[in-house]
C-alpha positions in Angstrom: 67.8 87.4 134.9 66.0 90.7 135.2 65.3 93.0 132.2 68.0 95.4 133.1 70.7 92.7 133.2 69.5 91.3 129.9 69.6 94.8 128.4 73.1 95.4 129.6 74.2 92.0 128.3 72.7 92.7 124.9 74.3 96.2 124.8 77.7 94.7 125.6 77.3 92.0 122.9 76.3 94.5 120.3 79.2 96.8 121.2 81.7 93.9 121.0 80.2 92.8 117.7 80.5 96.4 116.3 84.1 96.7 117.4 84.9 93.3 115.9 83.2 94.3 112.6 85.2 97.5 112.5 88.4 95.6 113.1 87.5 93.2 110.3 86.6 96.1 108.0 90.0 97.8 108.7 91.8 94.5 108.2 90.0 94.0 104.9 90.9 97.5 103.7 94.5 96.8 104.8 94.6 93.7 102.7 94.6 95.9 99.6 97.9 97.4 100.8 99.7 94.0 101.3 100.9 93.6 97.7 103.3 96.5 98.2 103.5 97.1 101.9 103.4 93.5 103.1 101.1 91.5 105.2 99.8 93.7 108.1 102.1 96.5 106.9 105.4 94.6 107.4 107.1 95.3 104.1 110.0 93.1 103.0 113.1 94.6 101.7 114.2 98.2 101.6 112.2 99.5 98.6 108.8 100.0 100.2 107.9 101.7 103.4 106.6 99.4 106.2 103.4 100.7 107.6 103.2 98.5 110.8 103.7 100.6 113.9 103.8 103.9 112.0 101.9 106.6 113.9 98.3 106.9 112.7 98.6 110.7 112.2 101.6 110.2 109.9 99.7 107.7 107.8 96.7 110.0 107.5 99.0 113.0 106.5 100.8 110.9 103.9 97.5 109.6 102.4 96.1 113.1 102.3 99.3 114.3 100.4 99.0 111.4 97.9 95.2 112.0 97.5 95.7 115.8 96.8 98.6 115.2 94.5 101.0 117.1 96.8 103.2 114.0 97.1 104.2 112.6 93.8 103.9 108.8 93.4 103.7 106.1 90.8 100.4 104.6 92.0 99.7 105.8 95.5 98.0 109.0 94.4 95.4 106.8 92.5 95.0 104.4 95.4 94.6 107.1 98.0 91.8 108.7 95.9 89.8 105.4 96.2 89.6 105.7 100.0 87.2 108.0 102.0 88.6 110.0 104.9 86.9 107.5 107.3 88.5 104.5 105.5 91.9 106.3 105.7 91.4 106.8 109.4 90.6 103.1 109.9 93.6 102.0 107.8 95.9 104.4 109.8 94.6 103.1 113.1 94.9 99.5 112.0 98.5 99.9 110.8 99.5 101.9 113.9 98.3 99.1 116.1 100.4 96.4 114.3 103.8 95.5 115.8 106.6 96.8 113.6 108.8 94.3 111.8 112.0 93.4 113.6 
């Protein structure tokens, strides 16, 4: 293989590795939500809102409201304050990509 082909192959491998790491990071962050919102955002029962399949912008907006205190909550305002805006974006993208419960 020539140097250019090796360089392209390495760049693709690093890119795939970074994407996989981001997916794992978002999944790890989402695991903190599973006690209330269910595995992969599929909440059981009617008392808690399922997050799976919810539009990402809606999740970001809701988290911002909890974080600022504009949306009253029992614990979500404290939980939201523990996430950076980047982490909230990753969580929102992760849950939006999950198939909604049927």
